[in-house]
N, CA, C and O of each residue as an XYZ file, in Angstrom:
832
protein
N       0.781     -1.184      0.175
C      -0.117      0.084     -0.005
C       0.965      1.287      0.052
O       1.934      1.355      0.809
N       0.556      2.238     -0.955
C       1.547      3.394     -0.923
C       1.332      4.290      0.089
O       0.197      4.442      0.542
N       2.366      4.962      0.543
C       2.161      6.024      1.467
C       1.819      7.209      0.933
O       2.329      7.411     -0.169
N       1.041      8.163      1.400
C       0.635      9.209      0.798
C       0.593     10.605      1.650
O       0.334     10.400      2.836
N       0.762     11.771      1.360
C       0.462     12.918      1.959
C      -0.697     13.541      1.769
O      -1.238     13.549      0.664
N      -1.216     14.142      2.844
C      -2.604     14.686      2.792
C      -2.577     16.320      3.157
O      -2.190     16.744      4.245
N      -3.019     17.102      2.142
C      -2.948     18.558      2.183
C      -4.613     18.972      2.346
O      -5.490     18.527      1.605
N      -4.797     19.730      3.252
C      -6.050     20.365      3.481
C      -6.016     21.884      3.092
O      -5.223     22.599      3.706
N      -6.824     22.442      2.108
C      -6.736     23.615      1.416
C      -8.072     24.391      1.455
O      -9.116     23.743      1.535
N      -8.101     25.728      1.403
C      -9.292     26.616      1.177
C      -9.586     26.533     -0.196
O     -10.773     26.607     -0.514
N      -8.581     26.369     -1.228
C      -8.938     26.512     -2.876
C      -7.787     25.734     -3.331
O      -6.903     25.242     -2.630
N      -7.951     25.680     -4.889
C      -7.038     25.093     -5.494
C      -6.484     25.997     -6.579
O      -7.266     26.693     -7.227
N      -4.945     26.031     -6.856
C      -4.520     26.828     -7.922
C      -5.055     26.398     -9.374
O      -5.458     25.242     -9.504
N      -5.077     27.255    -10.448
C      -5.389     26.781    -11.697
C      -4.668     25.673    -12.031
O      -5.233     24.871    -12.775
N      -3.601     25.439    -11.680
C      -2.637     24.390    -12.064
C      -3.308     23.036    -11.566
O      -3.493     21.957    -12.128
N      -3.624     23.550    -10.195
C      -4.221     21.970     -9.438
C      -5.546     21.953     -9.932
O      -5.947     20.791    -10.000
N      -6.345     22.742    -10.287
C      -7.689     22.488    -10.944
C      -7.454     21.664    -12.028
O      -8.031     20.580    -12.107
N      -6.524     22.115    -13.043
C      -6.255     21.261    -14.136
C      -5.992     19.616    -13.870
O      -6.619     18.696    -14.397
N      -4.962     19.518    -12.970
C      -4.641     17.905    -12.472
C      -5.772     17.607    -11.923
O      -6.242     16.643    -12.529
N      -6.497     17.969    -11.022
C      -7.501     17.448    -10.257
C      -8.717     17.123    -11.193
O      -9.320     16.082    -10.928
N      -9.189     17.926    -12.328
C     -10.123     17.512    -13.208
C      -9.802     16.417    -14.003
O     -10.676     15.604    -14.307
N      -8.531     16.290    -14.415
C      -8.309     14.908    -15.238
C      -8.388     13.730    -14.262
O      -8.965     12.721    -14.668
N      -7.905     13.736    -13.089
C      -8.087     12.817    -12.123
C      -9.461     12.357    -11.873
O      -9.709     11.158    -11.745
N     -10.456     13.364    -11.793
C     -11.826     13.097    -11.260
C     -12.467     12.608    -12.603
O     -13.265     11.679    -12.479
N     -12.224     13.129    -13.982
C     -12.511     12.383    -15.169
C     -12.223     10.988    -15.136
O     -13.081     10.200    -15.534
N     -11.220     10.619    -14.748
C     -10.776      9.312    -14.956
C     -11.281      8.388    -13.574
O     -11.231      7.158    -13.609
N     -11.689      9.012    -12.564
C     -12.349      8.333    -11.419
C     -13.854      8.173    -11.779
O     -14.384      7.131    -11.395
N     -14.627      9.087    -12.480
C     -15.748      8.907    -12.837
C     -16.220      8.320    -14.231
O     -17.381      8.273    -14.638
N     -15.163      7.917    -14.829
C     -15.374      7.576    -16.064
C     -16.451      6.545    -16.347
O     -17.144      6.629    -17.361
N     -16.621      5.398    -15.297
C     -17.478      4.267    -15.464
C     -18.824      4.702    -14.527
O     -19.658      3.866    -14.183
N     -18.901      6.017    -14.197
C     -20.183      6.321    -13.358
C     -21.330      6.215    -14.395
O     -21.317      6.785    -15.486
N     -22.489      5.288    -13.855
C     -23.465      5.182    -14.607
C     -24.363      6.412    -15.214
O     -25.078      6.283    -16.208
N     -24.229      7.537    -14.520
C     -24.668      8.972    -14.915
C     -24.043      9.220    -16.227
O     -24.657      9.289    -17.292
N     -22.868      9.337    -16.075
C     -22.086      9.857    -17.416
C     -22.130      9.090    -18.461
O     -22.234      9.526    -19.607
N     -22.045      7.709    -18.113
C     -22.193      6.705    -19.293
C     -23.506      6.972    -19.971
O     -23.623      6.882    -21.193
N     -24.511      7.306    -19.157
C     -25.744      7.331    -19.750
C     -25.761      8.674    -20.637
O     -26.302      8.717    -21.742
N     -25.186      9.638    -20.104
C     -25.094     10.935    -20.862
C     -24.272     10.833    -22.088
O     -24.560     11.353    -23.165
N     -23.181     10.088    -21.824
C     -22.175     10.246    -22.963
C     -21.572      8.840    -23.299
O     -20.402      8.588    -23.011
N     -22.481      7.824    -23.982
C     -21.828      6.597    -24.066
C     -20.581      6.546    -25.002
O     -19.757      5.697    -24.662
N     -20.290      7.230    -26.041
C     -19.059      7.206    -26.790
C     -17.681      7.375    -25.771
O     -17.635      8.399    -25.090
N     -16.859      6.646    -25.691
C     -15.827      6.741    -24.750
C     -15.044      7.899    -24.931
O     -14.781      8.589    -23.945
N     -14.604      8.233    -26.130
C     -13.946      9.643    -26.170
C     -14.518     10.856    -25.861
O     -13.954     11.835    -25.372
N     -15.858     10.713    -26.226
C     -16.703     12.031    -25.933
C     -16.858     12.110    -24.271
O     -16.619     13.144    -23.646
N     -17.267     10.940    -23.689
C     -17.164     10.986    -22.329
C     -15.917     11.364    -21.553
O     -16.079     12.144    -20.615
N     -14.897     10.995    -21.769
C     -13.585     11.409    -21.320
C     -13.249     12.804    -21.363
O     -12.782     13.417    -20.403
N     -13.541     13.395    -22.716
C     -13.315     14.839    -22.788
C     -14.409     15.477    -22.230
O     -14.076     16.550    -21.726
N     -15.566     15.229    -22.130
C     -16.506     15.816    -21.609
C     -16.360     15.990    -19.782
O     -16.527     16.956    -19.037
N     -16.054     14.860    -19.590
C     -15.889     14.613    -18.009
C     -14.971     15.688    -17.295
O     -15.210     16.350    -16.285
N     -13.633     15.669    -18.273
C     -12.520     16.773    -17.956
C     -13.116     18.053    -17.831
O     -13.055     18.714    -16.794
N     -13.751     18.453    -18.975
C     -14.267     19.953    -18.929
C     -15.372     19.951    -17.682
O     -15.348     20.887    -16.883
N     -16.270     18.955    -17.549
C     -17.278     19.181    -16.484
C     -16.606     19.224    -15.167
O     -16.974     20.053    -14.336
N     -15.722     18.457    -14.934
C     -15.002     18.408    -13.512
C     -14.302     19.671    -13.496
O     -14.511     20.215    -12.411
N     -13.643     20.289    -14.161
C     -12.675     21.427    -14.273
C     -13.687     22.527    -13.960
O     -13.285     23.347    -13.135
N     -14.789     22.699    -14.396
C     -15.980     23.757    -14.094
C     -16.371     23.671    -12.764
O     -16.437     24.665    -12.040
N     -16.646     22.497    -12.382
C     -17.230     21.889    -10.921
C     -16.234     22.502    -10.007
O     -16.563     23.413     -9.247
N     -14.959     22.003    -10.060
C     -13.889     22.560     -9.105
C     -13.545     23.740     -9.101
O     -13.086     24.217     -8.063
N     -13.685     24.563    -10.327
C     -13.312     25.982    -10.310
C     -14.395     26.788     -9.634
O     -14.148     27.931     -9.248
N     -15.724     26.176     -9.458
C     -16.685     27.042     -9.110
C     -17.556     26.365     -7.730
O     -18.758     26.110     -7.795
N     -16.870     26.175     -6.717
C     -17.159     25.726     -5.597
C     -17.702     26.602     -4.666
O     -18.245     26.110     -3.678
N     -17.654     27.876     -4.803
C     -17.946     28.923     -4.027
C     -16.971     29.289     -2.663
O     -15.748     29.277     -2.799
N     -17.425     29.527     -1.699
C     -16.364     29.926     -0.795
C     -16.771     29.176      0.455
O     -17.927     28.796      0.641
N     -15.779     28.980      1.300
C     -16.148     28.529      2.919
C     -16.205     27.019      2.920
O     -16.815     26.381      3.778
N     -15.587     26.519      1.988
C     -15.298     24.928      1.956
C     -13.880     24.495      2.013
O     -12.914     25.258      2.021
N     -13.845     23.184      2.053
C     -12.479     22.755      2.196
C     -12.195     21.673      1.233
O     -13.032     20.808      0.976
N     -10.981     21.714      0.679
C     -10.441     21.093     -0.402
C      -9.157     20.077      0.248
O      -8.165     20.560      0.792
N      -9.366     18.706      0.090
C      -8.412     17.737      0.540
C      -7.849     17.090     -0.578
O      -8.559     16.531     -1.413
N      -6.450     17.133     -0.661
C      -5.755     16.440     -1.640
C      -4.804     15.396     -1.113
O      -4.034     15.610     -0.176
N      -4.898     14.252     -1.767
C      -3.846     13.171     -1.461
C      -2.851     12.940     -2.388
O      -3.222     12.719     -3.541
N      -1.534     12.940     -2.116
C      -0.647     12.964     -2.986
C       0.398     11.759     -2.570
O       0.792     11.575     -1.419
N       0.815     10.892     -3.833
C       1.824      9.814     -3.599
C       2.928     10.273     -4.451
O       2.800     10.438     -5.664
N       4.117     10.495     -3.739
C       5.359     10.879     -4.097
C       5.163     12.155     -5.077
O       5.755     12.246     -6.152
N       4.281     13.110     -4.590
C       4.068     14.195     -5.368
C       3.022     14.343     -6.502
O       2.775     15.420     -7.043
N       2.367     13.040     -6.847
C       1.550     12.833     -7.664
C       0.151     12.894     -7.136
O      -0.103     12.191     -6.158
N      -0.772     13.625     -7.640
C      -2.314     13.751     -6.898
C      -2.598     12.428     -7.137
O      -2.270     11.853     -8.175
N      -3.316     11.810     -6.038
C      -3.865     10.471     -6.036
C      -5.398     10.649     -5.618
O      -6.153      9.721     -5.907
N      -5.846     11.614     -5.051
C      -7.132     11.751     -4.751
C      -7.609     13.166     -4.439
O      -6.703     13.979     -4.259
N      -8.806     13.592     -4.345
C      -9.268     14.912     -4.233
C     -10.661     14.589     -3.383
O     -11.341     13.585     -3.595
N     -10.930     15.451     -2.532
C     -12.219     15.453     -1.697
C     -12.476     16.973     -1.664
O     -11.552     17.711     -1.321
N     -13.709     17.500     -2.009
C     -14.132     18.895     -1.816
C     -15.315     18.870     -1.078
O     -16.300     18.293     -1.538
N     -15.350     19.511      0.185
C     -16.412     19.713      1.040
C     -16.941     21.156      0.989
O     -16.109     22.060      0.914
N     -18.279     21.458      1.025
C     -18.907     22.688      1.155
C     -19.285     22.742      2.374
O     -20.051     21.860      2.763
N     -18.872     23.735      3.254
C     -19.303     24.123      4.806
C     -20.628     24.307      4.789
O     -21.268     24.395      3.741
N     -21.145     24.380      5.982
C     -22.422     24.576      6.348
C     -22.895     26.055      5.782
O     -22.277     27.067      6.115
N     -23.834     26.095      5.057
C     -24.495     27.561      4.548
C     -23.808     27.804      3.037
O     -24.178     28.760      2.356
N     -22.873     26.955      2.602
C     -22.207     27.198      1.462
C     -23.183     26.781      0.183
O     -22.904     27.139     -0.961
N     -24.239     26.065      0.465
C     -25.037     25.511     -0.654
C     -26.408     25.836     -0.358
O     -26.949     25.614      0.726
N     -27.052     26.469     -1.546
C     -26.485     26.525     -2.939
C     -25.430     27.599     -3.102
O     -25.378     28.631     -2.434
N     -24.562     27.227     -4.103
C     -23.757     27.850     -4.581
C     -24.148     29.449     -4.858
O     -25.231     29.733     -5.370
N     -23.220     30.424     -4.496
C     -23.610     31.775     -5.195
C     -23.908     31.671     -6.399
O     -23.518     30.686     -7.026
N     -24.758     32.775     -7.078
C     -24.982     32.785     -8.410
C     -23.966     32.921     -9.392
O     -24.036     32.295    -10.449
N     -23.008     33.703     -9.124
C     -21.748     33.388    -10.106
C     -21.160     32.259    -10.486
O     -20.782     31.998    -11.628
N     -21.040     31.282     -9.112
C     -20.547     29.967     -9.238
C     -21.535     29.094    -10.084
O     -21.164     28.274    -10.924
N     -22.838     29.368     -9.762
C     -23.866     28.720    -10.532
C     -23.673     28.751    -12.026
O     -23.635     27.739    -12.725
N     -23.549     30.016    -12.475
C     -23.600     30.461    -13.700
C     -22.142     29.779    -14.255
O     -22.210     29.332    -15.400
N     -21.138     29.682    -13.726
C     -19.895     28.838    -14.205
C     -20.066     27.544    -14.270
O     -19.632     26.949    -15.256
N     -20.581     27.002    -13.472
C     -20.901     25.391    -13.610
C     -21.834     25.181    -14.691
O     -21.611     24.216    -15.422
N     -22.927     25.971    -14.948
C     -23.655     25.697    -16.095
C     -23.111     25.897    -17.400
O     -23.335     25.139    -18.343
N     -22.268     27.101    -17.462
C     -21.742     27.093    -18.685
C     -20.619     26.037    -19.075
O     -20.462     25.633    -20.227
N     -19.854     25.633    -17.981
C     -19.160     24.488    -18.228
C     -19.768     23.155    -18.664
O     -19.254     22.334    -19.424
N     -20.866     23.090    -18.096
C     -21.656     21.958    -18.469
C     -22.023     21.873    -19.949
O     -21.717     20.923    -20.671
N     -22.692     22.929    -20.326
C     -22.992     23.095    -21.840
C     -21.805     23.082    -22.581
O     -21.975     22.764    -23.758
N     -20.598     23.343    -22.233
C     -19.687     23.183    -23.070
C     -19.146     21.643    -23.174
O     -18.604     21.129    -24.153
N     -19.434     21.044    -21.915
C     -18.754     19.716    -21.988
C     -19.683     18.583    -22.700
O     -19.297     17.441    -22.950
N     -20.834     19.048    -22.950
C     -21.801     18.113    -23.498
C     -22.288     18.668    -24.650
O     -23.274     18.174    -25.197
N     -21.598     19.855    -25.195
C     -22.116     20.329    -26.547
C     -22.416     19.384    -27.584
O     -23.420     19.461    -28.293
N     -21.410     18.358    -27.680
C     -21.513     17.440    -28.931
C     -23.106     16.422    -28.757
O     -23.519     15.710    -29.672
N     -23.633     16.531    -27.747
C     -24.833     15.794    -27.270
C     -25.762     16.742    -26.850
O     -26.193     16.401    -25.748
N     -26.231     17.718    -27.214
C     -27.076     18.724    -26.749
C     -28.596     18.133    -26.329
O     -29.263     18.789    -25.530
N     -29.150     16.827    -26.908
C     -30.263     16.323    -26.610
C     -30.169     15.607    -25.250
O     -31.170     15.110    -24.735
N     -28.890     15.558    -24.648
C     -28.914     15.144    -23.375
C     -28.929     16.413    -22.215
O     -29.116     16.143    -21.028
N     -28.759     17.526    -22.584
C     -28.838     18.485    -21.627
C     -30.179     18.475    -20.941
O     -30.074     18.727    -19.740
N     -31.452     18.250    -21.371
C     -32.474     18.325    -20.552
C     -32.643     17.222    -19.465
O     -33.194     17.325    -18.369
N     -32.063     16.189    -20.005
C     -32.027     15.011    -18.961
C     -31.028     15.308    -17.838
O     -31.345     14.978    -16.696
N     -29.653     16.001    -18.101
C     -28.730     16.392    -17.086
C     -29.492     17.493    -16.130
O     -29.429     17.321    -14.913
N     -30.062     18.388    -16.550
C     -30.876     19.306    -15.644
C     -31.812     18.803    -15.083
O     -32.152     19.414    -14.070
N     -32.559     17.656    -15.394
C     -33.429     16.942    -14.354
C     -32.728     16.555    -13.166
O     -33.258     16.693    -12.064
N     -31.362     15.992    -13.331
C     -30.772     15.365    -12.374
C     -30.333     16.714    -11.371
O     -30.298     16.597    -10.146
N     -30.077     17.720    -11.923
C     -29.430     18.829    -11.189
C     -30.653     19.346    -10.372
O     -30.455     19.723     -9.217
N     -32.032     19.388    -10.960
C     -33.108     19.849    -10.108
C     -33.443     19.040     -9.074
O     -33.868     19.472     -8.003
N     -33.246     17.669     -9.374
C     -33.688     16.715     -8.303
C     -32.626     16.606     -7.300
O     -32.880     15.964     -6.280
N     -31.403     17.175     -7.453
C     -30.280     17.055     -6.375
C     -30.461     18.387     -5.371
O     -30.207     18.442     -4.167
N     -31.019     19.518     -6.308
C     -31.173     20.605     -5.724
C     -32.549     20.586     -4.649
O     -32.557     21.115     -3.537
N     -33.411     20.025     -5.125
C     -34.823     19.839     -4.399
C     -34.418     18.866     -3.120
O     -34.846     19.126     -1.995
N     -33.663     17.859     -3.345
C     -33.453     16.956     -2.123
C     -32.380     17.414     -1.086
O     -32.287     16.848      0.003
N     -31.683     18.309     -1.399
C     -30.758     18.860     -0.428
C     -31.300     19.421      0.752
O     -32.207     20.252      0.800
N     -30.568     18.817      1.890
C     -31.099     19.577      3.180
C     -30.984     21.014      3.296
O     -30.106     21.693      2.763
N     -32.047     21.490      4.121
C     -32.111     23.004      4.294
C     -31.199     23.378      5.419
O     -30.600     24.453      5.371
N     -31.076     22.671      6.292
C     -30.336     23.072      7.415
C     -28.803     22.758      7.314
O     -28.287     22.102      6.409
N     -28.087     23.383      8.491
C     -26.613     23.294      8.385
C     -26.297     21.987      8.014
O     -26.946     21.031      8.439
N     -25.062     21.834      7.022
C     -24.808     20.447      6.778
C     -23.337     20.474      6.045
O     -23.064     21.423      5.310
N     -22.565     19.600      6.224
C     -21.203     19.602      5.676
C     -21.402     18.505      4.423
O     -21.527     17.285      4.533
N     -21.394     19.324      3.180
C     -21.593     18.536      1.859
C     -20.349     18.169      1.131
O     -19.478     18.944      0.734
N     -20.396     16.766      1.002
C     -19.212     16.114      0.162
C     -19.725     16.351     -1.267
O     -20.753     15.776     -1.625
N     -19.010     17.232     -2.165
C     -19.404     17.587     -3.420
C     -18.852     16.541     -4.470
O     -19.481     15.960     -5.354
N     -17.422     16.448     -4.119
C     -16.636     15.562     -5.086
C     -15.654     14.523     -4.316
O     -14.736     14.896     -3.586
N     -15.892     13.526     -4.511
C     -14.908     12.538     -3.883
C     -14.184     11.673     -5.046
O     -14.871     10.768     -5.520
N     -12.912     11.842     -5.546
C     -12.438     11.289     -6.437
C     -11.118     10.831     -6.156
O     -10.211     11.597     -5.828
N     -10.967      9.360     -6.302
C      -9.474      8.757     -6.144
C      -9.100      8.075     -7.599
O      -9.859      7.293     -8.171
N      -7.783      8.498     -8.127
C      -7.217      8.009     -9.325
C      -7.506      6.461     -9.256
O      -7.282      5.936     -8.165
N      -7.959      5.686    -10.244
C      -7.917      4.307    -10.309
C      -6.809      3.449     -9.820
O      -6.913      2.318     -9.345
N      -5.582      4.249    -10.031
C      -4.397      3.660     -9.691
C      -4.392      3.396     -8.221
O      -3.875      2.401     -7.713
N      -4.987      4.328     -7.585
C      -4.727      4.240     -6.247
C      -6.016      3.868     -5.290
O      -6.017      4.046     -4.072
N      -6.929      3.414     -5.918
C      -8.322      2.980     -5.177
C      -8.075      1.769     -4.459
O      -7.267      0.920     -4.835
N      -8.746      1.691     -3.462
C      -8.506      0.518     -2.350
C      -7.146      0.701     -1.645
O      -6.635     -0.307     -1.156
N      -6.575      1.759     -1.554
C      -5.445      2.181     -0.705
C      -5.398      3.011      0.452
O      -4.415      3.391      1.089
N      -6.858      3.280      0.662
C      -7.192      4.260      1.924
C      -7.052      5.761      1.445
O      -7.011      6.630      2.316
N      -6.990      6.049      0.367
C      -6.894      7.448     -0.137
C      -8.367      8.114      0.225
O      -8.435      9.118      0.933
N      -9.367      7.561     -0.243
C     -10.534      7.920      0.187
C     -11.101      8.016      1.594
O     -11.917      8.869      1.945
N     -10.651      7.169      2.278
C     -10.779      7.373      3.648
C      -9.955      8.692      4.196
O     -10.434      9.526      4.964
N      -8.922      8.712      3.773
C      -8.239     10.034      4.329
C      -8.810     11.265      4.072
O      -8.664     12.255      4.790
N      -9.565     11.206      2.890
C     -10.050     12.297      2.206
C     -11.707     12.836      3.003
O     -12.284     13.919      2.915
N     -12.057     11.699      3.681
C     -13.307     11.784      4.242
C     -13.244     12.078      5.927
O     -13.802     12.987      6.543
N     -12.506     11.159      6.369
C     -12.462     11.147      7.854
C     -12.164     12.559      8.627
O     -12.889     12.944      9.544
N     -11.158     13.205      8.218
C     -10.906     14.517      8.964
C     -12.172     15.533      9.016
O     -12.355     16.285      9.974
N     -12.989     15.479      7.932
C     -14.089     16.384      7.926
C     -15.342     15.773      8.763
O     -16.173     16.471      9.345
N     -15.339     14.447      8.730
C     -16.391     13.771      9.616
C     -15.891     13.876     10.984
O     -16.768     13.752     11.839
N     -14.623     14.086     11.435
C     -14.294     14.329     12.940
C     -14.699     15.756     13.202
O     -15.056     16.092     14.331
N     -14.650     16.737     12.041
C     -14.950     18.160     12.285
C     -16.492     18.003     12.584
O     -16.932     18.631     13.547
N     -17.258     17.301     11.919
C     -18.762     17.406     11.792
C     -19.169     16.999     13.438
O     -20.005     17.629     14.086
N     -18.398     15.821     13.958
C     -18.829     15.471     15.293
C     -18.384     16.571     16.188
O     -19.091     16.794     17.171
N     -17.296     17.308     15.996
C     -16.817     18.393     17.024
C     -17.890     19.473     16.992
O     -18.319     20.028     18.003
N     -18.288     19.727     15.744
C     -19.335     20.844     15.643
C     -20.737     20.500     15.694
O     -21.567     21.409     15.676
N     -21.155     19.092     15.765
C     -22.432     18.961     16.001
C     -23.234     18.932     14.870
O     -24.452     19.027     15.019
N     -22.679     18.798     13.598
C     -23.197     18.895     12.241
C     -23.290     17.661     11.478
O     -22.329     16.918     11.279
N     -24.574     17.444     11.018
C     -24.421     16.212      9.949
C     -23.656     16.256      8.666
O     -23.366     17.383      8.264
N     -23.303     15.302      8.004
C     -22.642     15.328      6.759
C     -23.560     14.743      5.657
O     -24.369     13.882      6.003
N     -23.512     15.111      4.432
C     -24.267     14.602      3.135
C     -23.494     14.529      2.131
O     -22.422     15.125      2.031
N     -24.058     13.679      1.191
C     -23.659     13.489     -0.304
C     -24.495     12.807     -1.272
O     -25.463     12.188     -0.830
N     -24.305     12.818     -2.375
C     -25.148     11.921     -3.610
C     -24.143     11.070     -4.340
O     -22.966     11.385     -4.517
N     -24.716      9.969     -4.744
C     -23.868      9.226     -5.425
C     -24.728      8.373     -6.503
O     -25.795      7.835     -6.203
N     -24.193      8.315     -7.681
C     -24.934      7.556     -8.671
C     -24.541      6.240     -8.818
O     -25.140      5.584     -9.670
N     -23.649      5.700     -8.165
C     -23.315      4.205     -8.183
C     -23.558      3.480     -6.789
O     -23.108      3.817     -5.694
N     -24.393      2.382     -7.102
C     -25.056      1.654     -6.189
C     -23.890      0.866     -5.233
O     -23.907      0.629     -4.026
N     -22.818      0.542     -6.324
C     -21.746     -0.090     -5.445
C     -21.049      0.926     -4.261
O     -20.474      0.453     -3.281
N     -21.169      2.216     -4.470
C     -20.829      3.050     -3.304
C     -21.414      3.165     -2.026
O     -20.843      3.671     -1.060
N     -22.774      2.602     -2.021
C     -23.731      2.681     -0.829
C     -22.919      1.939      0.476
O     -22.822      2.509      1.563
N     -22.382      0.663      0.230
C     -21.905     -0.083      1.266
C     -20.612      0.738      1.603
O     -20.395      0.821      2.812
N     -19.725      1.351      0.797
C     -18.579      2.034      1.032
C     -18.851      3.248      2.100
O     -18.179      3.389      3.122
N     -19.855      4.042      1.742
C     -20.132      5.297      2.570
C     -20.841      4.680      3.749
O     -20.772      5.376      4.762
N     -21.544      3.478      3.880
C     -22.092      3.182      5.110
C     -20.793      2.808      6.135
O     -21.005      2.805      7.348
N     -19.643      2.541      5.688
C     -18.387      2.448      6.526
C     -18.343      3.487      7.389
O     -18.152      3.278      8.588
N     -18.504      4.678      6.917
C     -18.545      5.868      7.582
C     -19.665      6.456      8.320
O     -19.591      7.611      8.740
N     -20.766      5.673      8.511
C     -21.846      6.183      9.092
C     -22.885      6.897      8.373
O     -23.797      7.494      8.945
N     -22.725      6.825      6.976
C     -23.864      7.465      5.987
C     -24.861      6.141      5.783
O     -24.608      4.936      5.808
N     -25.997      6.815      5.591
C     -27.236      6.024      5.416
C     -28.010      6.412      4.314
O     -27.976      7.631      4.148
N     -28.711      5.788      3.486
C     -29.485      6.153      2.383
C     -30.624      7.121      2.879
O     -31.392      6.679      3.733
N     -30.794      8.373      2.427
C     -32.084      9.108      2.673
C     -33.141      8.859      1.769
O     -34.299      8.762      2.176
N     -32.819      8.738      0.491
C     -33.754      8.751     -0.807
C     -33.112      8.184     -2.039
O     -31.993      8.594     -2.349
N     -33.751      7.227     -2.810
C     -33.275      6.963     -4.109
C     -34.067      7.630     -5.178
O     -35.286      7.465     -5.227
N     -33.456      8.349     -6.007
C     -34.243      9.328     -6.751
C     -33.940      8.817     -8.186
O     -32.848      8.338     -8.491
N     -35.192      8.979     -9.216
C     -35.093      8.687    -10.361
C     -35.579      9.718    -11.313
O     -36.687      9.642    -11.844
N     -34.589     10.853    -11.558
C     -34.980     12.108    -12.121
C     -35.608     11.685    -13.688
O     -36.470     12.396    -14.205
N     -35.078     10.456    -14.370
C     -35.441     10.254    -15.713
C     -35.842      8.752    -15.620
O     -35.225      7.885    -15.000
N     -36.967      8.598    -16.334
C     -37.673      7.272    -16.146
C     -36.395      6.143    -16.515
O     -36.028      5.309    -15.687
N     -35.830      6.258    -17.799
C     -35.071      5.370    -18.361
C     -33.605      5.495    -17.837
O     -32.739      4.745    -18.290
N     -33.311      6.452    -16.869
C     -31.896      6.756    -16.716
C     -31.571      6.080    -15.337
O     -32.479      5.626    -14.640
N     -30.187      6.021    -14.941
C     -29.770      5.606    -13.787
C     -30.202      6.291    -12.461
O     -30.284      7.519    -12.487
N     -30.506      5.600    -11.234
C     -30.925      6.099    -10.221
C     -29.838      7.060     -9.432
O     -28.639      7.037     -9.711
N     -30.339      7.805     -8.536
C     -29.450      8.556     -7.826
C     -29.600      8.262     -6.269
O     -30.724      7.971     -5.861
N     -28.690      8.312     -5.502
C     -28.954      8.102     -3.800
C     -28.506      9.350     -3.094
O     -27.436      9.922     -3.299
N     -29.348      9.679     -2.323
C     -28.766     10.508     -1.321
C     -28.311     10.195      0.001
O     -29.115      9.445      0.556
N     -27.383     10.469      0.670
C     -26.929      9.827      2.012
C     -26.688     11.025      2.982
O     -26.262     12.136      2.667
N     -27.039     10.588      4.213
C     -26.763     11.402      5.277
C     -26.017     10.810      6.473
O     -26.412      9.701      6.833
N     -25.173     11.270      7.037
C     -24.409     10.883      8.380
C     -24.883     11.862      9.495
O     -24.828     13.087      9.395
N     -25.404     11.101     10.680
C     -25.963     11.949     11.530
C     -24.582     12.156     12.296
O     -23.734     11.268     12.205
N     -24.315     13.368     13.094
C     -23.299     13.623     13.895
C     -23.185     12.827     15.260
O     -24.164     12.504     15.933
N     -21.904     12.558     15.576
C     -21.597     11.734     16.552
C     -21.309     12.614     17.767
O     -21.073     12.048     18.834
N     -21.307     14.050     17.698
C     -21.105     14.920     18.681
C     -22.121     15.153     19.572
O     -21.962     15.954     20.493
């Protein structure tokens, strides 16, 4: 198992955003939602990199970015939105939308489907104070090496210290058992599109 260094930051530099977007695209390449939106492999790879770059660039303020590196190479990233940081400010929402449009411009017919998922996510998001895990991505080369745990546990400890729950969404059913290890439980199974993949929301009650 490789040894890795953990960095906790408030933001990412432009260069780090580029590296993280490529990593996240690799990590989400087999995600059922993105496979559904962009079945052609090359289109999905390109679109994911653009989409993830836009997402990471427009996270708003007050959050925490966790980086895990192995020998200086980025191995994983976790982006957390602090209580009160969601929904994102209008400027960041516009930035994410423009990035999404650019990412999937070759398949414009899929945009209405993508927007249904976005609206479902927004509607299901808790209204009270919550720590929100917006993105958790581990490079496939380092999966099952403890990287994800290192990107999750420090904020969960903070949740317990502050008495605040944690929350996330996932499109992969296989991830449910993984997140249950940290105390997350399924809140709702969403089906924004009849023939599309489901989406699960999960919440972890504070232990504080």
